[in-house]
Every structure is written in C-alpha cells, then in structure tokens.
N, C-alpha and C positions, 0 to 999 in steps of 0.2 A: 390487512393493511396495505393493502395491494402497490397500486404502482405498473403493474403489469409484469414482465414477463423482464429477462436480463436487458435485452435492446434499450426495452424503453430506460429500466433502471443507469444504462451508460447514460441514454440521450441528456438526463435529467441531472446527472454528474459532470455531466460535460456543458451543462445550461449554468448549474452552480459555480462551476470554475471563471466562468464567461464571466455574470454578474461579478463577482469576485475581482478579477481584473481589469473589469473596468472603470472601476476606483468611482464611487456611484455618490454623490451628496449625500446624507444623513439622509436627510427625509424622504432622496427616490432609491433608498437602500431600504428604508422600513417598509416600503412600498413593496418593491422587488422580494426582499422576505418574507413575508405576507401572502404572496403570490405565489409564492414557490414554495411554502409550506402546505400550501391547498393543492396544488398541482401532485405534489408529493402523498398526497391521504386518494386521490382520485385515480378511479381504472383510467386506461386508456381509450376504453371506446365509451366514455360519460361525451357526451358535446361538448363540452364546453372544455374540456381537457387538452382537444386545439388548440380551442381562440385563448387561452391561459398560456399557453408553450408559447405562441406564437407575438402575442404579447413580450414576454419575459424576451425574447430574442431580439424582437427589437428595444427593447429597455438595454441590453446587455450589448447591443451594436453601435447602441450612437454613442456619438463621441464626447464626453459628458468634462473628459480635462484632459481631452488631445488636444493640445496649438502646435500650431506650426510656430518656429521663429521666426519675426517678420527680421529681412535684412534691412537696416536703417541707415545704409552705406547712400547718401542724397546724392553722389554722384554716381554714380551704378545706376541707381532708378533714374536720373535724367540720361543717361548715356543708352538704358533699353528700351526708354519710350520714346527718342527719337531715333533707333534704328528699325525701332516697328511700326511706327507713325510722321508724318512729315506735317507740319504747322500743329493746330490744336493747343493752343499755347497755353487756353484756359485751366482746361483741365489738367494739362503736365505740371502746372505751378499749385494749382488747388493737392495732387497727391501726394509733391515733393512738401507742402506744409506739412500736411498728414503726418508724412512721413519725419519732417525736423521734430513735431510736437513730441511724436511717442520717441524720439531720442531723448527727449527730455525728460519726460515721463522717465521712462525708466533709469534715466543717471543721477535722477534724484530720491528714485524708488517711492513713487507715488503713483496709486493706482489709478484709475481710468480706464484707458484701451476702448472707449467707447468712439466707433470707427463712425466717420460723416456719411451719410447718407445722402450718394447724388444722383441728380437726374439729367443726363445728355438729349438734350432737345436736338433734331437738326432732322431735317430731311435724309432721307434714303441714300445708302451708299456714302456717307462719310465715313463710316468710319465708326460707330458707337458701340457694336459691338464686340469689335475682335479688338475696342481700346481698351473693355475689361479683362481681358483673356490678357492683355500687355500690361497692367495692373496688377495680378496677381503672380504675372512673374517675375514683373520688377518686384515687389516689396521681400517676394517669396513665400504667397502663399499658393496653397489650393485654389481650383476655379469651380464652381458651380455655377450651372444658368440654369434659369426659369421661367420660362414658357408663359407668358401670360396673355398675346391674343386671342380672345375666343372663351376663355375661362369667363362663365358666367354662372360657377355653383361653389356657393364660401368653402363647402365639406375642399376645393380642390388647394383651397389658403390654408384651410384649419382640422383638415382631415373628418373619418365620421370615428362617431360614437361605436365602440364593441358591439352595442347590442344587434347594429344589421352584420348582416352576411356578409361575410369577405369584405367587410372592413378594414381599411387602413391609414396610418397616417398622410397628413397632407405635402401637397411639396417641398414646403418650409425644409419637414422633418426630411423628407427623403433626401433632400440635396446635403441636406447633411451626413446622414448614413455615407453616402456616395462620395461626400469627398474627406471624409474619415478627421477632420479637424474639425474646430468649432469655433474658429475663426477665419471660415474660408472669405474669397469674393465675393456674393452672391451677385452676379447679375437677374435682374426684373426685367427680362426683357418687354419691348411690347408694351410698356404698363398702363398707354393712353387707349389701348383695344382690348378693355378689361369688360366684358357683358353684364349682365344683369339679368336676375331671374325674379319674377316673384314670388315663384314658391319653391325656390332655390338657394335666395337670398341674395348677397351684396358680396361680390369678392371684393371690391373694391376698399370696404369699410370693415372687412375680416383684414387686409392688409394694413388698417390703421393701430394694430398693435404693435403688427410685424413691424413696424417703419419707427413708432416711438420711442427714442431712447430714454426715454421716462420710463415706458414700458413692460418693451422688450427683453429685456432682464430677465422677465420672468414671463415667454411668451406660452402659455398653454394649450397642447394640441390636445383635442378631440378624443383622440384616439389615446393616446397617451392619458390624458389626463393626469399631466403633471407638468410641472413647469421646466420649461429651458430656458437657459440664458442666451439670448443672440445678440447683445452689448459687444460683442467683439468680433461682430460678422462687419466687414466692409459691406455696403448695399452698393452696389450703382445701377439707374433703375434705365432705360432708353424709352424714348418715344421721339414721337414725328411733329404733335404739339399736346399744346397743353390745354386747348378749348375743351378737352374730354373728359381731362383728368379731374376726378371731385375736389372740390374745394381746400376742403380734410387734408386730406390724403398731398396734396401736392404741399400743404403747409408747412409739410413733416421731411420736405425736400430741399437742400439745396441745388437750385437749378444752375445748371450750363448750359448755356447755348450755342450749338457746334453748327453756325450759318451755311457753312459751304466753302469748297476751296476755290481759287482765282486762278487762271489759265494759268503760270510760271507756277501753283503750285501741282496744277494738275502735271502739268510737265516732268516737274521731282517728283510725286507720285509714282508716273507709268517709270521712271528712269531707275529708281531706286527698287522699287518692290512690284509693281502690275509686270511689266519685262523679265526679268527675272524668274518670276513666280508663273508665269508664261511657260515661261520656255522649259522649263522644269520640268510642267507638266505635259508639256507634249515632246518630252528625248530628246530636243534640240540645246544645242548651246551656242555658243558665241563662234566657234568656228564654223556654224553651220549657218548663222542669222547673225546680219545685224540691221539696227533701226538707226535711221538718219536723225537728227532732232528737228530737220522740217515735215518728217514722216511723218513725227509723234505730234506737233502744233500741226498739222493738216488735220489727223484723226481728231483732236481736242476740238478745233471750231468747228469743222467739217460735216463728223459724227457723233458728235452728240453734244445736248446742249440740257445739261442737268449741275445739281448743285455738287452730288457728289463724282465717282468714280464707278458704276458698275456701271454704263454702258461702256464707259471708255477700255472700264477690264474685257467685255465680250468682242470688241472691235480686235484688241491687240492678243484677243485666241483668236481670231479669224486668220489673225495672218500669219499667227506661229502655227494655226495647222496647214494656210498656204505653203509654209519652210518645210515643213514635215515631210507632206506628200513629196516636196522635191529632195528633201534626204532620201524619204524609202525609195526614189524611183533609178536613185541613183544608186545606192545600195541594192535594186534588182540589178543595174548592169554588168553587178558585179559577179552576183552568183548567175546570173545566167551564161553569161563568161567563160566561169567554171563548168558551168552544164557541156557549153561546147567545144569546150575541152577535152572533159570528159567521152561526148561521145565522139571526137575523133579517134582520139586514142583509146576508147576499147571496141566498140564498135555501139550498134545498136541494139544488140540483145544484152549486154551491163548495161548499158543507160541508165535506163528505168533504176535499177538496184541500185543504181551509185547517186542519184536523184534521190532517193529517199533518205540512202546515209548521209546525203551533204544536208539536208534537210533535219536530220535529227542533229549533224553535229553543229549548222545553224542552231540550234532549239539548246544543246549544253552551252553554246560558247555565249548565248543572251543569258542562257541563267548563273554564267560566271562573271560575268558582264567586262565580255572583253572588248578593246576598243572597235568602234564601229568601223568597219571597211568600206569609202566610196570608191565610185570609177574616177579616173585619174583627171576625167572633164570639168567634174564640181568643182566651183567655185562659190564662195561664199555667199549666200543670197543682203541684196541689199535692199532694205526697206526704204526706198526713197517715195517721192510724190507720187510718180511713175506705176511703184507698185501698189501702192494705195489704192490709185484710183481703179487700178484692173484687179487689187481682191474686192475691195469694197465697194465698187460701183461708184457712180454719181455721187458728190456731197450731198447729205441727206439736209445742210443745213447751210444758209447763208445769207446772208445780210439783206432783211428786207426793207430796213427804214428806210431807202434811198428811194428804191421804187415806192411804199406804201405813203411818204409823206413830198411826193413829185406831184402829188394837187395838193388843190386848195379843201381844205374841212378835215384836214385830215394832223389828229397830234400824237406824238409816244407818250405815253404814261409807263409808269411802275405799279404792278402789283403786289401782296404778299401772299403764299400758299403755304399748304402744310407741307409740300418737297420743295422749298426756297420760292426765291423769289422769280418774279416771270416783266418782263414789258408788255407793256397792254396798248391798243391803239384803240384811238377816240375817232370816230368816224361821224361829217356834220355836214349836213347838206339840205338846200336851201330851194323848193320852186313853186309856182302857182298853187294859192288854195286859200285857204279861209283861218288865215292864221292858228293855224291845229300845232300842237306839241305831238310829235311821235317817238318813242322809246322800245330802241330790240338790243334783243342779243342776251335775253335772261337774266335780266337784270333786279336786284333786291332794290327794296324799298328807300335806303339812305341810301346807295346809290341816283335812284330814281330822282330825289330831295336833292343830290347833290348838280342835275341836269338844272333843274327849276333854279335853285338860287344861282346857279352859272349866269342860267337866260338874263336875269332880271336884274341881274347886275350892268351885263352889257348892255341893256334894253336901259338903263336908266342912269349908264356913262357912255352913251354912243360917240356925244361931241368930246367928251376926253380921250377917247379912244381913237378917235379923227375917223368915224366914221360917219361925217356927213356931208363928203365933201366927194365928189368922182370924174375924174375927169372935165375939170375947172368949172363943173356948176354945183351946187348942193341941193342936198336930195333930203327930204322927209321918210329918215331912215324906221321913225315907228309907224307908219303909214305900210312900208313894202314890207315890215314883217307881218304886220299885224293884215296883208294878202296874201302869205305867200307860206306852205308850209316847213315847219321845220323839222328835220328827219335826224337822229342821235340814233349812230349804230356801235356799237362791239364787237367787234370781232369773234369770233370761236363762240356762236351760240349755241351751241349744246354743255357751253360752261356755264354754272352756275355765278353770277358775281356779285360783290357787295363792299362797304363803306363808303369813307366818308373822303378817301387820301387822291381820287380823281377829277377834284375840285380845280384846279390847275388847268391840266390835259385839258377836263372838257373846255371850259374856258378857250382856251386857244384856239380849238377846232371848230369852237362857235365864232369868234372874231377873225377865224380864218375863213369857216365860207362864209360872212356877211362881208367881208372886205376883198377875196379874191386871192389872197396875198399867203405863200405856203411859207406854213411853219419851219422853221429852222432841220432838217434831215438829221444833221448829228445831236442835237438838242433833245431830254429826256426829263421830265417833271415827273415830280409828286408831292402833295399839299393838298392840306380841305380850306376850302372860303367859305367865308361869311358877307352874309348882302353887302357886308362895306367895303368889301374888298378886302379884308385882314387876309393872310395865311397862316392856319396854323399849323401847330407840328401834326405828324402821323407818327405810326411803328415799323419797325420792320425798317429801316433804312438800311443797316449793311445788307441784309438779302437781295436790296431790289437794286440796291449801286451795284454789289455784285454781278444779278441778271442782266442788269446794263449792258455791265462792260463785258462779260461774256456777249452780246448780240451786238459790240461795235460800238456803244454810243462811246461819245468822246465828251460832251456837256452834259452834267446834269443839274436843274434848279432846284434846292431845297428849299424849305421854311429856316427860318430867319435861329430857331428854336431850336431844329435840332442838330445843332453846331456841334453838340456834344456829345455827338453818337456816330458825328464822324472821323474819333479818334478809334472806333474799335475796327473800322475801315482797314486791310491791311496798306501798309504803305508805298508798298510798289502797285496800289491801284489806284490808292490818291495819286501817288505821280504821272499817272497815263493820262487822271480825268480831270477838266476841270469841273471842281465842285462850286455853284455859286449860290446864295443864300440870300431868300426874300422876305421880307416883311408884309407889302403891299400884291396884291393881285397886279395892275399896274406893273410897280418891278420886274414880276414876272413876264408880261409881256413883254414888256423891252428887252429880255432875251432870249425869247420867243424865236423871235421875228428879226429880219434880216432887215439891214438897215438901206434905207433908198433915200438916195444922195438928188434926184431927180425932183424929188417935192411932187412927181404927179402922179394920181390913183387911176387906175383906170376904170372905169365901171363895171363891175361885175355882175358873169351872165346871168346869175339868180335876176338881179336887177334890170340888167337889160334889158331882161322878159316880163318884167313887169310891168304893166299898163297903169306909169305913174306918170303928171309931171312934178317939175321939181317948185322947190318951195317960195321961188319966187312969184311962179305963177298960182299958188295954192293959199286959198283961203279956206281954213273950214271953222264952223264953232263947239261950241265945246256938247252942243246936242251933236252934233255929228260923228263927234268920237265916240260916245256913251251909246252913239246908232248900231258902230261897226264897231264898236266893243273893242275901239284900239287905245292904247296910252297915250292922252296926249305929248307930245313935247316937253320936255323940261324947258321952261321961260329962264334963261338964265339971270335977269334982270328982276325973275319975279323975291320976294321979303322970304319964300323957303330957300329959294339957291344964290345968296348973294352971289357980288361975282369972286370975295376974297374966298369962297371953295375951292375953284381952279386952280387958282395960286398954291392953297395948302396944298394940293394933290401933287401943283408941280417943285415944290420944294422939298416934298414928301419923298417924290419919285423921280425926280428929274427930268430931263426930256421923254413926255410919251409918247405916244402913236404916231402922231400927225406928220411928226418928224421924221418916223421910219420906216413907214409902209409903204 
C-alpha cells in the first residue's frame, strides 16, 4: 500500500507536518487531508502523484493565518511618508486616515480590517510605484508588486486549472506566497495597460473579484479551487490614465489624482532625494561634489519639461558621472605618483612586480572600504550653471511664448495629455482665396467643430469685436472674409489632438489674424465656447496650469465655473500666476489682448492685400450675397438685432475690443 521507498515517505511526512503548521481553516484542512490521504495511497511513478504533491505544497506554503502587525503610530507614518516623498499630500492623508480607523477598530475590539483599494493616477515619474513601498514601510507590512502591463490572459490573475500540464496559481496567490503574510500592501502596477484576448479571456474582469471588498474574502483561484481571504490586503493600483480602465473595475477603486510637481517641488525633490541617491550610486560624496541651487533650477527649467522627475534624475546622474570622472582622475594621479616613486627607488626590474602588488593592495583596500586618497590638487567640484552647460550641453528647452506669439494669429492654449498637461499653440492665417476653411495638425472631430464654432461667433460679432474699422475707414469684413481663405494650424502635427477646451484660444487666434494685433505672449487660456459666446468649464485644470507655469506663463484665463478647481493648485504656483476667470468669450478677449490707447487700428496685411472697396462705396443686394455665398453683415437696426443687444453685451463684459485693439 505503498507510497514508494523511504525517501518518498519522508517527503510525505514533511508535507504533513507543513500542513499542520500552516494552521489551515477548517474547510481548507478538510481538502488538504483528503488529498494527502490520496497521496499516501499512490505510487510515486503515477502521473497524478507529482500533481497532488505540488498542490499540497502550495497549500502548505500560503499564509492562511500569518499576518504582520500593523504599526498604527500615526506620527511615525507621517514621518516615514514625508521622508520618502515630497508633496503628494492627498495620498499621505488617505493613509493616515486608514491607520486612524484601524487603531480605533483595534481599541474597540471590532473586526473589519478591510483595507481601502486605492488607484493612484498620474503621469510617469511622479512616484506612484515607489509610494507603494513607502506605504508598506510606514504601516509595517510586507510589500508585493504585481505587474499588469500587457497581461491579456485571465489565467494570469486566477491561475490555471490543475487539469493542464504545468498548471500553477495566478499572480495574486504567487505574490501572497512571496510576501509570506495575508495582509501585505499589494501594488497592482499599470492597471490601465491590461490587455484583452478573445480566446484567453479578459483579465480586467478577473480583477473585479479581487478588488471588490464584498467578494474578495472568498477569492477562489482556479488552481487552488478553495477560497482565500484577500480582505486584509491593502491594494494600491497605479495608472497613467483612467480612459482605458473598464468602468466596473474603476468603480471598485478609490481614485487619487497625482497631477505632477511644481518647479519648487522638483527642486526640493532633487535636493533631498535625487542628488543623494545619485551621489551614492556613483561613489561620490559631499566632499567631492556640491550642487548650487541655481544649477538645480537651470537643470529643471532648461533640460527637463515633464510632470514627474525621471528626466531630472537622468540629468543629475550625468552630472554625478562627470564628478566621478574627476575624482577617479585625481585618485589615478596618486597611484601614478606611487608608481614613479617605486620606479625611482627600486629600479625598472622590480617596478613591474611592485605595480602589480600595488594594484592588489588597492583592490584589498577597496574591499575594506578604506578612505579614498585623492591628489592634493583636487578641490570639491562645485556644479554651477557653467558646469551644467559644459556637461549637459546647450539648454534643450526655452520659453517659446515670446517667439511664437510675436506675430498676429498665434494664441497659447493648454491641453491635457496622459502624461500631464501641455501648452498648445494655435496658429491662424488669412490669405486671398474663396472663403474656405482649412484645418491642419491632425485634429479630431470635436476640435474641428470648435474651430467652426469660433469662426461663426467671430463673424456674427465683428462689429462688437471692433473688426469693422481700420485706418480710419469702415470695412465690410464679412465680404473680406468671404474672399479670403482661413487656415488654422495646430503645431506638432504628428500628435493627434481632440477636445473642446481650446475654444478660447482658437477664437483669440482668429481675432488676432483678422485684426493684425498680437495676443499677449504672457497669457494662456483654456475653455469651451458656444455660439452664444458662453465659456463652459473643462477638465484637467491643475495639470494644465502646472504645465503653463513650467513654460513660463504669467497669466491664465479660465472659465468662471472652474473656480473650484483652482483650490487643487499648489499655493506657491497660485501666488506666481494671475488667474483670470471669465463667463463670456468677449471677457476673455479683453484679457488676451493688450489695451490700445491710441484708438487707431492699422489695416492688417491680409485685408490690404484683398481688392475690396470700403463700406461707404459698396452697395450690395441680397442676390449678390447669395450668389457669392457670403453671409450678409448684421444690421444693427433690424428687428432680429435690436440696438439693446450691444448694450447688454457691454453691460455684461465691460469695455470690449474696440477700445483695446
């Protein structure tokens, strides 16, 4: 009744002892005993013998009742999180709240213990993954990371059934085994990059059971085929965007946005974290290299333009490598000097042998971590602006606002992307043609509609916008536009663009092109517009404002209904910017154009190039308008356009462009 030879019997006895030590729940113990009895009655040569033994080894190795004790000291958690990460106040606040609740539950001897399921959403390099490790360290738990990027097989989450050859549990159970406790901090990295395969299932749907607090206390892996309690695990998911996360999965997570760092925060991160880390990695210390604050600011503003700090870390590493070369050269001078002294004292015959001995001594000294001996001429390398330019080369980024907006027809907008905010330039140009509208820059349908809406608003409000008189003469601009082509272009044509938030910027670019007056170079704007001229709220305000601040913008025009979103912007950024809130597009135009005190408006080049007579010498019938496809100018005295309409606009917006352009 076998079980094989003595070695197999010893293995079965060891497995039985491991199962007893695992302190299994009652229902799991029943399954394990049943399979263990089957194993004892089988011959080792049978195919199913190894399958059952491997299964029981997994059962014995899992932490069914092993939990780490939480460190519920709130101040300790605050100190640990502040030590590891600068800013990120929302996440820190949420972890402190979790610890406070856990401490009260323990004090009242109440159960629960189900941890929150957080989803950290933000651009690359803001510290989402490293924050998971800090949270685990702060509360005294084990840390496990599960990489989900590119996973497209449901079995990666739930495991394979034991009927398959080479079957094994899913990554959730594997992470728990590796952690050794049933309450680790488990990081679900890149949850927005889950794949999907029609043949292999949907891993996103498989995660629904894992991340549902009402279900994950009985999570059943296909390989184990018994429930495992995941309710004690603290799940933290990371993502760059919410767009690709399925709705039901997103509904189970508590989303915390990490939009990026300000310039001041990056300087603090570089000083407190990045520079010490790179100095240690490159075997240099404060006696060898020192970074000046101006050099750090130059690296941030001139060589990086990102929401996170990854590129900043790379540039600091380049400067540390430069310092390491200087230190190594100074050390080599000392070694060369010793070799010369040996050569002079002992002669050439024994110099070669002594050089080898010197190298062996150097290796032994390095193994013992003896102090590095440098040449007496070595001085601490001070990394200032000159050294930064020498090592990193010319600045990669500079403020483009002044050059871009130095000509009429260019406005600065703001856009939200999956990797943070960006500034967006809108260029408009008119030339002789037949009234066509041309759009370039790989625009989506929503953005194309925004351009058409902006053009319709401008054409229906030419007189209110002050676009009817130039050089002391009144022009029929409706006909002029009908005999010219308008080209609206969005630079960076290789990048797809879509969304309604560029409405104000598009309108400003068109008005600037029509009038020949430049938009203020220090001002950016965002907001959706309607044909009535209303400015509607948009999303991503914090990311957009931070991007504009990084680009050197000083004034930002925002929708009035986005005033609540300004509170999320760091106070130091708000203090450096002039944030202007508008309700109507005419209010926005007041803020985007410089005031003209002369009251004289020169004829723009495109209008001077168009062979048209002035309004006084022009008599047109409605048939002529319909024949040319030109919209007739609005008659301020007609019943559909009563004189009171203009006064209402003036009461709403104050002085309009005629007094500004």
